[in-house]
C-alpha positions in Angstrom: 8.1 -23.3 -29.2 6.2 -25.3 -31.9 5.9 -28.3 -29.6 4.6 -26.1 -26.8 2.0 -24.5 -29.1 0.8 -28.0 -30.2 0.5 -29.2 -26.6 -1.4 -26.1 -25.5 -3.7 -26.4 -28.6 -4.6 -29.9 -27.7 -5.4 -28.8 -24.1 -7.7 -26.1 -25.4 -9.5 -28.6 -27.6 -10.1 -30.9 -24.6 -11.3 -27.9 -22.5 -13.8 -27.0 -25.2 -15.5 -30.4 -24.9 -16.3 -29.8 -21.2 -19.4 -28.0 -19.8 -18.9 -25.1 -17.4 -21.2 -23.3 -15.0 -21.1 -19.6 -16.0 -21.8 -16.8 -13.5 -20.4 -13.8 -15.3 -20.2 -13.1 -19.1 -18.4 -10.2 -20.8 -20.3 -9.0 -23.9 -18.6 -6.9 -26.6 -20.3 -4.5 -29.0 -19.2 -3.0 -32.3 -20.6 0.5 -31.4 -20.9 2.3 -28.0 -24.4 3.3 -28.9 -25.6 -0.3 -28.8 -23.9 -0.8 -25.4 -25.7 2.2 -23.9 -29.0 1.0 -25.3 -28.6 -2.5 -23.8 -27.5 -1.0 -20.4 -30.5 1.2 -20.4 -33.1 -1.5 -21.0 -31.6 -4.2 -18.9 -30.5 -2.3 -15.8 -32.8 -2.8 -12.8 -32.6 -2.3 -9.1 -30.2 -4.6 -7.2 -32.9 -5.7 -4.8 -34.9 -7.1 -7.8 -31.9 -8.9 -9.0 -31.2 -10.6 -5.7 -34.9 -11.5 -5.2 -35.2 -12.5 -8.9 -38.3 -10.4 -9.2 -39.5 -11.0 -12.8 -41.9 -8.1 -12.5 -38.9 -5.9 -13.2 -39.4 -6.8 -16.9 -43.2 -7.2 -16.9 -43.5 -4.9 -19.9 -40.7 -6.7 -21.8 -40.6 -10.3 -20.7 -38.2 -11.1 -23.5 -35.5 -9.4 -21.4 -35.6 -12.3 -18.9 -32.8 -14.9 -19.3 -34.5 -18.2 -20.2 -37.8 -16.6 -19.4 -37.3 -16.8 -15.6 -34.0 -15.1 -14.5 -33.4 -11.4 -14.0 -29.9 -10.5 -15.2 -27.6 -8.2 -13.4 -26.0 -5.9 -16.0 -23.3 -3.3 -15.4 -20.7 -1.6 -17.4 -17.3 -3.4 -17.0 -14.0 -1.9 -16.3 -11.2 -1.4 -18.8 -9.9 -4.7 -20.3 -6.4 -3.9 -19.0 -7.8 -3.5 -15.4 -9.4 -6.9 -15.3 -7.2 -9.7 -14.0 -8.5 -12.4 -16.3 -6.5 -15.3 -14.8 -8.1 -14.7 -11.4 -11.8 -14.7 -12.5 -12.3 -18.3 -11.4 -10.8 -17.9 -7.9 -13.1 -18.8 -5.1 -13.9 -16.6 -2.1 -12.3 -19.1 0.4 -9.1 -19.3 -1.6 -8.9 -15.5 -1.9 -9.4 -15.0 1.9 -6.8 -17.6 2.7 -4.2 -16.0 0.3 -4.7 -12.6 1.8 -4.4 -13.9 5.4 -1.1 -15.5 4.4 0.2 -12.2 2.8 -0.9 -10.2 5.9 1.0 -12.7 8.1 4.1 -12.2 6.0 3.7 -8.4 6.2 3.6 -8.5 10.0 6.8 -10.6 10.0 8.5 -8.1 7.7 7.3 -5.3 10.1 8.8 -7.2 13.1 12.2 -7.6 11.3 12.2 -4.0 10.3 11.5 -2.9 13.9 14.4 -5.0 15.1 16.8 -3.5 12.5 15.7 0.1 13.3 16.0 -0.5 17.0 19.5 -2.0 16.6 20.6 1.0 14.5 19.2 3.5 17.1 20.8 1.9 20.2 24.1 0.9 18.6 25.1 4.4 17.5 24.7 7.9 18.9 24.2 9.3 15.4 20.5 9.1 14.4 21.2 9.9 10.7 22.2 6.4 10.0 19.0 5.0 11.5 16.9 7.5 9.5 18.5 6.5 6.2 18.0 2.8 7.0 14.3 3.5 7.7 14.0 5.5 4.4 15.8 2.8 2.5 13.6 0.1 3.9 10.6 2.1 2.9 11.8 1.8 -0.7 13.0 -1.8 -0.6 10.2 -3.5 1.2 7.2 -2.5 -1.0 8.5 -4.4 -4.0 9.0 -7.4 -1.7 5.4 -7.2 -0.5 4.3 -6.8 -4.1 6.2 -10.1 -4.9 4.3 -12.0 -2.3 1.0 -10.4 -3.4 1.4 -12.0 -6.8 0.0 -15.2 -5.1 -3.2 -13.3 -4.2 -6.3 -13.6 -6.4 -8.1 -10.4 -7.3 -10.8 -9.8 -9.9 -9.6 -6.3 -10.8 -6.4 -4.4 -10.7 -8.1 -1.8 -8.5 -8.7 -4.5 -5.9 -5.1 -5.6 -6.1 -3.9 -2.0 -5.8 -6.1 -1.4 -2.8 -4.9 -4.5 -1.0 -1.3 -3.5 -1.9 -2.0 0.0 -0.6 -3.1 -1.1 2.8 -0.2 -3.5 3.4 2.4 -1.0 2.3 0.7 1.8 4.3 0.7 -0.4 7.4 4.4 -1.1 7.0 5.5 2.4 6.3 3.4 3.9 9.1 4.9 1.5 11.6 8.4 1.7 10.2 8.5 5.5 9.9 6.7 6.8 13.0 5.5 4.2 15.5 8.8 2.4 15.9 10.5 5.6 16.9 7.9 6.2 19.6 8.1 2.6 20.8 11.8 2.5 21.1 12.4 5.9 22.7 11.8 6.3 26.5 9.4 9.2 27.2 12.0 11.0 29.3 14.3 11.2 26.3 11.7 12.4 23.9 12.2 16.2 24.1 15.8 16.2 25.3 18.5 17.9 23.2 21.0 15.6 21.5 20.6 12.3 19.5 17.1 11.6 20.8 13.6 11.6 19.3 13.3 15.2 18.1 16.6 15.2 16.3 15.8 11.8 14.8 12.5 13.1 13.4 14.3 16.1 11.8 16.9 13.9 10.2 14.2 11.4 9.1 12.7 14.3 7.1 16.1 15.1 5.7 16.6 11.5 4.6 13.1 11.6 2.9 14.0 14.8 1.0 17.3 13.5 -0.2 17.3 9.7 -0.6 13.9 9.2 -2.2 14.5 11.8 -5.0 17.9 10.3 -5.7 16.6 6.8 -6.0 13.8 8.0 -8.3 16.2 9.9 -10.6 18.8 7.1 -10.7 16.2 4.4 -11.4 18.7 1.7 -10.7 16.7 -1.3 -12.0 15.6 0.5 -15.2 19.2 1.7 -15.9 20.6 -1.9 -15.5 17.9 -3.2 -17.9 18.4 -0.5 -20.5 22.2 -0.3 -20.5 23.4 -3.8 -19.5 20.7 -6.4 -20.1 19.0 -4.8 -23.1 22.0 -4.6 -25.5 22.9 -8.2 -24.6 19.5 -9.6 -25.2 19.3 -12.8 -27.4 16.4 -11.6 -29.5 14.3 -8.5 -30.3 11.4 -9.5 -28.0 13.7 -9.7 -24.9 15.4 -6.4 -25.8 12.0 -4.6 -26.3 11.0 -5.9 -22.8 14.1 -4.5 -21.2 13.4 -1.1 -22.7 9.8 -0.8 -21.6 10.8 0.9 -18.4 10.5 0.1 -14.7 7.2 -1.2 -13.4 5.5 0.7 -10.6 2.4 0.5 -8.5 0.2 3.5 -7.9 -0.4 2.3 -4.4 3.3 2.7 -3.7 3.1 6.4 -4.6 -0.1 6.9 -2.5 1.6 5.3 0.6 4.7 7.4 0.1 2.5 10.5 0.5 0.4 9.1 3.3 3.5 8.0 5.2 4.9 11.6 5.3 1.5 13.0 6.3 1.1 10.4 9.1 4.6 11.1 10.4 3.5 14.8 10.6 0.3 14.1 12.4 2.0 11.6 14.8 4.6 14.2 16.1 2.8 17.5 15.3 1.6 18.0 18.9 5.2 18.0 20.3 7.1 19.2 17.2 5.1 21.8 15.4 7.8 22.4 12.8 7.0 19.1 11.1 4.1 20.9 9.3 6.6 22.9 7.3 8.9 20.0 6.8 6.0 17.9 5.6 5.1 20.5 3.0 8.7 20.7 1.7 9.0 16.9 1.7 5.7 16.5 -0.3 6.8 19.1 -2.8 10.2 17.3 -3.3 8.4 13.9 -3.6 5.9 15.3 -6.1 8.7 16.6 -8.4 10.8 13.5 -8.2 7.8 11.1 -8.8 6.5 13.2 -11.6 9.9 12.9 -13.3 10.0 9.1 -12.7 6.4 8.5 -14.0 6.9 10.6 -17.2 10.5 9.5 -17.9 11.4 6.2 -16.3 8.3 4.1 -15.4 6.4 2.1 -17.9 2.7 2.7 -18.6 0.5 0.9 -16.1 -3.1 -0.4 -16.4 -6.0 2.0 -16.6 -7.3 2.2 -13.0 -10.5 3.6 -11.7 -11.1 5.8 -8.7 -11.2 3.0 -6.2 -7.7 3.6 -4.9 -8.3 7.3 -4.5 -11.6 6.7 -2.7 -9.9 4.1 -0.4 -7.3 6.7 0.7 -9.8 9.5 1.1 -12.4 7.6 3.0 -10.2 5.3 5.2 -6.5 6.2 5.2 -6.3 9.9 5.7 -9.2 10.1 8.2 -7.4 7.5 10.2 -4.3 9.7 10.1 -6.3 12.6 11.3 -7.7 10.4 14.1 -4.1 9.7 15.3 -3.4 13.4 15.2 -6.2 14.0 17.7 -5.3 11.0 19.8 -1.6 12.0 20.1 -2.4 15.6 20.8 -4.9 14.6 23.5 -2.5 12.1 25.2 0.6 14.3 25.0 -0.9 17.5 26.3 -3.3 16.0 28.9 -0.6 13.9 30.6 2.6 15.3 29.2 4.8 12.4 30.2 8.0 13.8 28.9 9.3 15.8 31.9 12.2 14.1 33.7 10.7 14.4 37.3 12.6 11.4 38.6 15.9 10.0 37.4 15.5 6.5 36.1 17.9 4.0 34.5 16.2 3.7 31.0 19.2 1.8 29.6 18.4 -1.2 31.7 14.8 -1.6 30.4 14.7 -4.3 27.8 13.3 -3.4 24.4 9.9 -4.9 23.5 7.7 -3.8 20.6 4.8 -2.8 22.8 4.0 -0.2 25.4 4.9 -1.2 28.9 3.7 0.7 32.0 6.2 1.1 34.8 5.6 2.6 38.2 8.2 4.7 39.9 8.0 6.3 43.4 9.2 9.8 43.8 8.6 12.9 45.9 5.5 13.9 43.9 3.8 10.6 44.4 3.5 8.0 41.7 4.8 8.8 38.3 3.9 6.4 35.5 6.5 6.0 32.8 5.3 4.7 29.4 8.4 3.1 27.9 
C-alpha cells in the first residue's frame, strides 16, 4: 500500500505541472448566504451567456471574467450526485458508449424472447413461463447496470435516467409484448393454457416472486452472514455490512412494467385493472421493507428521474392503451372464423400478415 501511495503521489505531482483548459469550475463557500449572494449578482439570461453579451454586466463590469467573458453560473447538484470521474468525458465518447450499451440491451431482449417462447411452446402449463419472465425481470437489470458502468455521465441523475429507459424497454418487451408476438390471435381469448390464463398467472408470479426476492435479499444475506464474518480486515467487513446496492430506476421500471402490462391487455382483459392495483400494493410494501431494512443508502438524487417517467414513460404507456383498444375493438381479430394450422407457422419476433381464404371472403391473421 505504501508503494502505491508513493507512485500515485508522484503522478499527481507530474499532473500539477501541466496546464489544462478549464470549462467548468466548482466553487465552495463557507456560508450559504455568500453562495446566494454570488448567484444573485452573477446569474444572467442564457441567451446573453451564449452570445457573450457583456452588456449584461454593464453596471458592474467587474463581474466579467477577464473583463470580456460572461460567466454562466448555476447552483450545482449534491456532491454525491456528481460523477467526478466522468467530468472530462467527451460528447463523442459518451454517445458511442451509449450506442454500445443499447446494442447489448437489444441482444439481451432477443435472448429473453427466445427463452420465453421456448418455455411457452414446450409446456402446456403457462405458470412456468410466467415465473421465468418474472425472474428474468429481476436478474437482467443488474446485468444491464454492469454494462452501464462503462458509460460516462456527468451526474447520477443522468445515469439513472439512461438506466431507467434501458430497463423499461427490456421489461415492457419481456413482460407484455413477447406474449402478444408469440401467441396466435385465434388463441388469444380461448380457454385453457393460452394468452388470458398466461396473463393472469403472470400477475400471480409478480405478486409472489418479487416480494419473496425482496424479503430474502439473497446477495445481502450472503455478504452479511458468509463473507462479512470471514473478512480479512475491518474495512472489508464494514463493506459487506453496508447492505445491498440498488438503483432507483429499477424501482420505477418495476412499477411502470406492471402499469404497461395493464394498459396493453386492458381492452380484452378488463380484470387486469384490479390485478394491477393489487400487484402495485404488494410491490410497494415489499420495496418499502427492502429500502428501509436491506438496501444501502444511495446518492441524493434530484427530480430528473421522476420527471422523465412522468413526461415520457407513462404518457407512452397511455398511448399504447389507446392504440391497443383501437386495434382490438375496431378489427377484433380473435374470433376463430376459419380453422388454420397455427402450429406450423414458424416463430419470428415480428408481426407477420397471413391471408386465408374462407366463406366470408378474406380473413387476415396477424400472427
